[in-house]
C-alpha positions as CSV (number, residue, x, y, z in Angstrom):
1,M,-52.6,15.1,34.5
2,E,-52.0,11.4,34.9
3,A,-55.2,10.5,33.1
4,E,-54.2,12.7,30.3
5,A,-50.8,11.3,30.1
6,N,-52.1,7.7,30.1
7,S,-54.9,8.4,27.6
8,G,-54.7,7.0,24.1
9,S,-54.2,3.6,22.6
10,P,-50.9,1.7,22.8
11,E,-50.4,2.5,19.2
12,D,-50.4,6.2,19.9
13,S,-47.9,5.8,22.7
14,W,-45.6,3.7,20.3
15,A,-46.0,6.4,17.7
16,R,-44.9,9.1,20.2
17,I,-41.9,6.9,21.1
18,Q,-41.0,6.4,17.5
19,R,-41.3,10.1,16.6
20,P,-40.2,12.1,19.6
21,G,-40.7,15.4,17.9
22,E,-44.4,14.8,17.2
23,G,-46.9,14.8,20.0
24,C,-44.4,14.7,22.9
25,R,-45.2,16.9,25.8
26,T,-43.1,18.3,28.6
27,V,-44.4,17.3,32.1
28,P,-43.1,18.4,35.5
29,L,-41.8,15.9,38.0
30,A,-43.3,15.8,41.5
31,G,-40.0,14.7,43.0
32,H,-36.4,13.6,42.4
33,V,-36.3,10.6,40.1
34,G,-32.5,10.2,39.6
35,F,-31.8,10.2,35.9
36,D,-29.8,13.4,36.4
37,S,-27.0,11.1,37.3
38,L,-26.8,9.8,33.7
39,P,-23.9,12.1,32.8
40,D,-22.0,10.8,35.8
41,Q,-22.7,7.2,34.7
42,L,-21.3,7.9,31.3
43,V,-18.2,9.5,32.8
44,N,-17.6,6.6,35.1
45,K,-18.1,4.1,32.3
46,S,-15.8,6.1,29.9
47,V,-13.1,6.4,32.6
48,S,-13.2,2.7,33.4
49,Q,-13.0,1.8,29.7
50,G,-10.3,4.3,28.9
51,F,-9.9,6.4,25.8
52,C,-7.9,6.2,22.6
53,F,-6.4,9.0,20.5
54,N,-4.4,8.6,17.3
55,I,-2.2,11.3,15.9
56,L,-0.6,11.4,12.4
57,C,2.5,13.5,12.0
58,V,3.2,14.5,8.4
59,G,6.2,16.4,7.5
60,E,9.7,16.3,6.0
61,T,12.5,14.6,7.7
62,G,14.2,16.8,10.3
63,L,11.3,19.1,11.2
64,G,11.1,17.8,14.8
65,K,8.0,15.6,14.7
66,S,9.3,13.1,17.4
67,T,10.6,15.9,19.6
68,L,7.3,17.7,19.5
69,M,5.4,14.6,20.5
70,D,7.7,14.0,23.4
71,T,7.2,17.6,24.5
72,L,3.4,17.5,24.1
73,F,2.9,14.5,26.3
74,N,5.8,15.3,28.6
75,T,7.5,11.9,28.1
76,K,10.2,10.2,26.0
77,F,8.7,7.9,23.3
78,E,10.8,5.3,21.9
79,G,11.9,5.7,18.3
80,E,14.9,5.8,15.9
81,P,15.8,9.0,14.0
82,A,15.0,8.7,10.3
83,T,17.6,9.3,7.6
84,H,17.2,11.1,4.3
85,T,18.0,8.0,2.2
86,Q,14.6,6.3,2.2
87,P,13.6,5.0,-1.2
88,G,9.9,5.8,-0.6
89,V,7.5,7.2,2.0
90,Q,6.8,4.8,4.9
91,L,4.5,5.1,7.9
92,R,5.8,4.1,11.3
93,S,3.1,3.5,14.0
94,N,3.7,3.1,17.7
95,T,1.0,2.7,20.4
96,Y,1.5,3.6,24.1
97,D,-0.6,3.3,27.2
98,L,-0.6,6.5,29.2
99,Q,-2.1,7.2,32.6
100,E,-2.9,10.6,34.1
101,S,-4.7,10.6,37.5
102,N,-7.3,7.9,37.0
103,V,-7.8,8.4,33.2
104,G,-6.1,5.9,30.9
105,L,-5.2,6.9,27.3
106,K,-4.1,4.5,24.5
107,L,-2.1,6.9,22.3
108,T,-1.0,5.9,18.8
109,I,1.5,8.1,17.0
110,V,2.0,7.6,13.3
111,S,4.9,9.3,11.7
112,T,5.9,9.6,8.0
113,V,9.4,8.4,7.3
114,G,11.1,9.7,4.2
115,F,8.4,12.2,3.3
116,G,9.8,14.8,0.9
117,D,13.2,13.1,0.6
118,Q,12.7,11.7,-2.9
119,I,13.6,13.5,-6.1
120,N,10.2,12.6,-7.6
121,K,7.7,13.6,-5.0
122,E,4.6,13.2,-7.2
123,D,3.2,10.1,-5.3
124,S,4.5,11.0,-1.8
125,Y,0.9,11.4,-0.5
126,K,-0.3,8.0,-1.7
127,P,1.1,5.9,1.2
128,I,-0.5,8.3,3.7
129,V,-3.9,8.1,2.0
130,E,-3.7,4.3,1.7
131,F,-2.8,4.1,5.4
132,I,-5.8,6.2,6.5
133,D,-8.2,4.3,4.2
134,A,-6.8,1.0,5.6
135,Q,-7.8,2.1,9.1
136,F,-11.3,3.1,7.9
137,E,-11.6,-0.2,6.1
138,A,-10.6,-2.2,9.2
139,Y,-13.2,-0.4,11.3
140,L,-15.9,-0.9,8.6
141,Q,-15.1,-4.7,8.4
142,E,-15.5,-4.9,12.1
143,E,-18.9,-3.1,11.9
144,L,-20.1,-5.5,9.2
145,K,-19.4,-8.6,11.2
146,I,-22.2,-10.7,12.6
147,R,-20.6,-10.8,16.0
148,R,-19.2,-7.3,16.6
149,V,-16.8,-6.5,19.5
150,L,-16.6,-2.8,19.0
151,H,-16.4,-2.1,22.7
152,T,-13.1,-4.0,22.9
153,Y,-11.9,-3.1,19.3
154,H,-8.8,-0.9,19.2
155,D,-9.9,2.0,17.1
156,S,-6.9,2.8,14.9
157,R,-8.6,5.6,12.8
158,I,-6.5,8.8,12.7
159,H,-8.2,11.5,14.8
160,A,-5.8,14.4,14.2
161,C,-3.1,15.1,11.5
162,L,-0.4,17.5,12.5
163,Y,1.0,18.8,9.3
164,F,4.5,20.1,9.8
165,I,5.4,23.1,7.6
166,A,9.1,24.0,7.1
167,P,9.9,27.5,8.4
168,T,10.9,28.9,5.0
169,G,9.1,32.3,5.5
170,H,8.0,32.4,1.9
171,S,5.1,30.2,0.9
172,L,3.9,26.6,1.0
173,K,5.6,24.0,-1.2
174,S,3.7,22.3,-3.9
175,L,4.2,19.0,-2.0
176,D,2.4,20.5,1.1
177,L,-0.5,21.8,-0.9
178,V,-1.1,18.6,-2.8
179,T,-0.8,16.4,0.3
180,M,-3.1,18.5,2.4
181,K,-5.6,18.7,-0.4
182,K,-5.6,14.9,-0.7
183,L,-6.0,14.5,3.1
184,D,-8.5,17.2,4.0
185,S,-11.6,14.9,3.3
186,K,-10.1,12.0,5.3
187,V,-8.6,13.5,8.4
188,N,-8.7,16.6,10.7
189,I,-5.7,18.6,9.5
190,I,-4.0,21.0,11.9
191,P,-1.2,22.9,10.2
192,I,1.8,23.9,12.3
193,I,5.0,25.7,11.5
194,A,7.8,23.6,12.9
195,K,11.0,25.1,14.4
196,S,9.4,28.5,14.3
197,D,12.4,30.0,16.2
198,A,14.3,29.8,12.8
199,I,12.5,33.0,11.5
200,S,11.9,36.4,13.1
201,K,8.6,37.4,14.6
202,S,7.7,39.8,11.8
203,E,8.5,37.2,9.2
204,L,6.5,34.6,11.1
205,T,3.4,36.9,11.1
206,K,3.6,37.4,7.3
207,F,4.3,33.7,6.9
208,K,1.1,32.7,8.7
209,I,-1.0,35.1,6.6
210,K,0.6,33.7,3.4
211,I,-0.1,30.1,4.4
212,T,-3.7,30.9,5.3
213,S,-4.3,32.7,2.0
214,E,-2.7,29.9,0.0
215,L,-4.9,27.3,1.8
216,V,-8.0,29.2,1.1
217,S,-7.1,29.9,-2.6
218,N,-6.4,26.2,-3.2
219,G,-9.5,25.0,-1.4
220,V,-7.8,23.1,1.4
221,Q,-10.1,22.5,4.3
222,I,-8.2,22.5,7.6
223,Y,-9.8,21.6,10.9
224,Q,-11.6,24.5,12.6
225,F,-12.0,24.4,16.3
226,P,-15.8,24.1,17.1
227,T,-17.6,27.3,18.2
228,D,-21.1,25.8,18.6
229,D,-20.5,24.9,22.2
230,E,-20.9,28.0,24.4
231,S,-18.4,26.8,27.0
232,V,-15.5,26.7,24.5
233,A,-16.8,29.0,21.7
234,E,-14.8,32.0,22.8
235,I,-11.4,30.3,23.2
236,N,-11.9,28.2,20.1
237,G,-12.9,31.3,18.0
238,T,-9.8,33.1,19.3
239,M,-7.5,30.1,18.5
240,N,-8.9,29.6,15.0
241,A,-7.4,33.1,14.2
242,H,-3.9,31.8,15.3
243,L,-3.8,29.0,12.9
244,P,-1.3,27.7,11.8
245,F,0.4,27.4,15.1
246,A,4.1,28.2,15.3
247,V,5.7,25.7,17.6
248,I,9.0,24.7,19.1
249,G,9.7,21.4,20.7
250,S,12.3,20.5,23.3
251,T,12.8,17.9,26.0
252,E,15.7,19.7,27.5
253,E,15.0,21.5,30.8
254,L,16.9,24.6,31.7
255,K,16.8,26.6,34.9
256,I,15.2,30.0,34.2
257,G,14.9,32.1,37.2
258,N,13.9,29.8,40.0
259,K,12.1,27.3,37.8
260,M,13.1,24.4,35.5
261,M,11.5,24.9,32.2
262,K,11.6,23.3,28.8
263,A,13.7,25.5,26.5
264,R,16.3,25.6,23.8
265,Q,19.6,27.2,24.5
266,Y,21.2,29.3,21.7
267,P,24.4,31.4,21.8
268,W,22.2,34.5,21.5
269,G,19.7,33.5,24.2
270,T,17.1,31.0,25.4
271,V,13.7,30.1,23.7
272,Q,11.1,28.9,26.2
273,V,8.8,26.3,24.8
274,E,5.9,27.1,27.2
275,N,6.2,30.9,26.9
276,E,3.4,32.1,24.6
277,A,5.5,35.2,23.7
278,H,8.0,32.8,22.2
279,C,5.8,30.3,20.4
280,D,2.3,28.7,20.2
281,F,3.2,25.4,21.8
282,V,0.8,26.1,24.8
283,K,-2.0,27.0,22.4
284,L,-1.5,23.8,20.4
285,R,-1.5,21.6,23.6
286,E,-4.5,23.4,24.9
287,M,-6.5,23.0,21.7
288,L,-5.4,19.5,20.8
289,I,-5.5,17.8,24.2
290,R,-7.3,19.8,26.8
291,V,-10.2,21.3,24.9
292,N,-10.9,19.6,21.6
293,M,-9.7,16.0,21.8
294,E,-13.2,14.6,22.0
295,D,-14.4,16.8,19.2
296,L,-11.5,15.5,17.0
297,R,-12.6,11.9,17.8
298,E,-16.2,12.7,17.1
299,Q,-15.4,14.5,13.8
300,T,-13.4,11.5,12.7
301,H,-16.3,9.2,13.2
302,S,-19.2,11.4,12.2
303,R,-17.6,13.1,9.2
304,H,-14.6,11.4,7.7
305,Y,-15.4,7.8,8.5
306,E,-19.1,8.3,7.5
307,L,-18.0,9.7,4.2
308,Y,-15.7,6.7,3.6
309,R,-18.4,4.3,4.7
310,R,-21.1,5.9,2.5
311,C,-18.9,5.8,-0.6
312,K,-17.8,2.2,0.1
313,L,-21.4,1.0,0.6
314,E,-22.5,2.8,-2.6
315,E,-19.7,1.1,-4.5
316,M,-21.1,-2.2,-3.2
317,G,-24.6,-1.2,-4.5
318,F,-26.3,-0.3,-1.3
319,K,-28.6,2.7,-1.2
320,D,-31.0,4.3,1.3
321,T,-33.9,4.7,-1.2
322,D,-34.9,3.2,-4.6
323,P,-35.6,5.3,-7.7
324,D,-39.2,5.8,-6.3
325,S,-37.8,7.3,-3.1
326,K,-39.0,4.3,-1.1
327,P,-36.8,2.8,1.6
328,F,-34.5,0.0,0.5
329,S,-34.7,-3.4,2.1
330,L,-31.3,-4.7,3.0
331,Q,-32.4,-8.2,2.3
332,E,-33.8,-7.2,-1.1
333,T,-30.6,-5.3,-1.9
334,Y,-28.5,-8.3,-0.9
335,E,-30.6,-10.7,-3.0
336,A,-30.4,-8.3,-6.0
337,K,-26.6,-7.9,-5.6
338,R,-26.3,-11.7,-5.1
339,N,-28.3,-12.5,-8.2
340,E,-26.4,-9.9,-10.2
341,F,-23.1,-11.3,-9.0
342,L,-24.2,-14.9,-9.8
343,G,-25.3,-13.7,-13.2
344,E,-22.0,-12.0,-13.9
345,L,-20.2,-15.1,-12.5
346,Q,-22.2,-17.4,-14.8
347,K,-21.5,-15.0,-17.7
348,K,-17.8,-15.0,-17.0
349,E,-17.8,-18.8,-16.6
350,E,-19.5,-19.1,-20.0
351,E,-17.0,-16.7,-21.5
352,M,-14.1,-18.7,-20.0
353,R,-15.6,-22.0,-21.2
354,Q,-15.9,-20.6,-24.8
355,M,-12.5,-19.2,-24.6
356,F,-11.2,-22.5,-23.3
357,V,-12.9,-24.4,-26.2
358,Q,-11.5,-21.8,-28.6
359,R,-8.0,-22.2,-27.2
360,V,-8.3,-26.0,-27.4
361,K,-9.4,-25.8,-31.0
362,E,-6.5,-23.5,-31.8
363,K,-4.1,-25.8,-29.9
364,E,-5.5,-28.8,-31.8
365,A,-5.0,-27.0,-35.1
366,E,-1.5,-26.1,-34.1
367,L,-0.8,-29.7,-33.1
368,K,-2.2,-31.0,-36.4
369,E,-0.1,-28.5,-38.3
370,A,2.9,-29.5,-36.4
371,E,2.1,-33.2,-37.0
372,K,1.8,-32.5,-40.7
373,E,5.1,-30.7,-40.7
374,L,6.7,-33.6,-38.9
375,H,5.3,-36.1,-41.4
376,E,6.6,-34.0,-44.3
377,K,9.9,-33.7,-42.6
378,F,9.9,-37.5,-42.0
379,D,9.1,-38.2,-45.6
380,R,11.9,-35.8,-46.8
381,L,14.4,-37.5,-44.5
382,K,13.2,-40.9,-45.5
383,K,13.6,-40.1,-49.2
384,L,16.9,-38.5,-48.5
385,H,18.0,-41.6,-46.6
386,Q,16.9,-43.9,-49.5
387,D,18.8,-41.7,-52.0
388,E,21.9,-41.8,-49.8
389,K,21.5,-45.6,-49.4
390,K,21.2,-46.0,-53.2
391,K,24.2,-43.9,-53.7
392,L,26.1,-46.0,-51.2
393,E,25.0,-49.2,-52.8
394,D,26.0,-48.0,-56.2
395,K,29.4,-46.9,-54.8
396,K,29.8,-50.3,-53.1
397,K,29.0,-52.1,-56.3
398,S,31.5,-50.1,-58.2
399,L,34.1,-50.7,-55.5
400,D,33.3,-54.4,-55.7
401,D,33.7,-54.4,-59.4
402,E,37.0,-52.6,-59.1
403,V,38.1,-55.1,-56.4
404,N,37.2,-58.1,-58.7
405,A,39.0,-56.5,-61.6
406,F,42.0,-55.9,-59.4
407,K,41.9,-59.5,-58.3
408,Q,41.7,-60.7,-61.9
409,R,44.7,-58.5,-62.9
410,K,46.6,-59.7,-59.8
411,T,45.9,-63.3,-60.6
412,A,47.0,-62.8,-64.2
413,A,50.1,-61.0,-63.1
414,E,50.9,-63.8,-60.7
415,L,50.4,-66.4,-63.4
416,L,52.7,-64.5,-65.8
417,Q,55.3,-64.2,-63.1
418,S,55.1,-67.8,-62.2
419,Q,55.4,-68.7,-65.9
420,G,58.4,-66.4,-66.3
421,S,60.1,-67.8,-63.3
422,Q,59.7,-71.3,-64.6
423,A,61.1,-70.4,-68.0
424,G,64.1,-68.7,-66.4
425,G,64.7,-71.7,-64.2
426,S,64.8,-74.1,-67.2
427,Q,67.3,-71.8,-69.0
428,T,69.5,-71.8,-66.0
429,L,69.5,-75.6,-65.8
430,K,70.3,-75.8,-69.5
431,R,73.2,-73.4,-69.1
432,D,74.6,-75.3,-66.1
433,K,74.4,-78.6,-68.0
434,E,76.2,-77.1,-71.0
435,K,79.0,-75.8,-68.6
436,K,79.3,-79.2,-67.1
437,N,79.6,-80.9,-70.5
438,N,82.0,-78.2,-71.8
439,P,84.6,-77.1,-69.2
440,W,86.1,-74.6,-71.5
441,L,83.0,-72.5,-71.2
442,C,84.0,-71.7,-67.6
443,T,87.3,-70.2,-68.5
444,E,85.7,-67.9,-70.9
């Protein structure tokens, strides 16, 4: 047996290692080896590292998202109640470290604030999609690093989306259908009917059937609990028939019988949160946390993240095979994309240079035209100035002529006046002389 097992060249052994389905044989062990402890090693390693789980709560304001989270994990998470006056949809994320027995859980709860409060709800889903894609992109960037630290990286990808449906009893709103359709390829959607004690039991049954039919008719793919594992196939198959879960949340404890139980007190009676005859809270907790938490994490990585990763890498030009169905070399693909990028960059640089030269020429033409206009304006102003100056000189000359003529007339007038005053003076002297010579003239 040993000779048979050891026969063959090293190349054959390497081929069997490379292709385990071809040529591998099953051989019995002569005694205990010890690799049956591998599951225990994985468990111990996982427990020491701890786990992370991220829940996205999508629903309108006032449907009890925070209360349900407090009830699910039997604690009181910090948070402020949201108002109905938000201008847009915002996502509020909080991370908590939980410890149960010797198992640690890093829990992240992301809640939509202001979802469904706007008059125009056309783009209400976009911030949610962008947030989910941002977490995928952060993980992808970490994977593409040369030095990766994925073992210590905090995985913020959304593992489960609890979609809260208002207990109207009629049908799903258009906002719910559009949002779930946009999210079903990016996250595991688990629809739940919030505050299910608001409608009667018969209406609730009809409402569940109506929701299921609308989801199927609109092609919305919700998360189905896996049935391929025999250990959980029966319970998961049964629980798939109960979707969507009708839940009630409450952190208030009331004494019912001899036990303190979480319940809601109404004037007509008491609704017990953990009573399966009253609501599906226990079913939701069982499926979400106790049975399928690891499957939700695995589905997020193997299905939703891989889809995002594949689409992102294809956008970047990476493929698994070339047109001849031959494996692609990453180095060749990188070089090809690099050369393509450099070619596009050079082309854009040449286009920008030509555009710059064209803009410079246009600017020079504009400046020459402006200079020409300035010269023409200067010539016009210079000519206008010369004309005004000539007019002023002519006017000054005419004024000077008038002043000279006025001076000549003044001089002549003064001369005549002086001559007249002299003639008058001589006559007065003559008259005085005559009076002096002839006194009788005075008496007259």
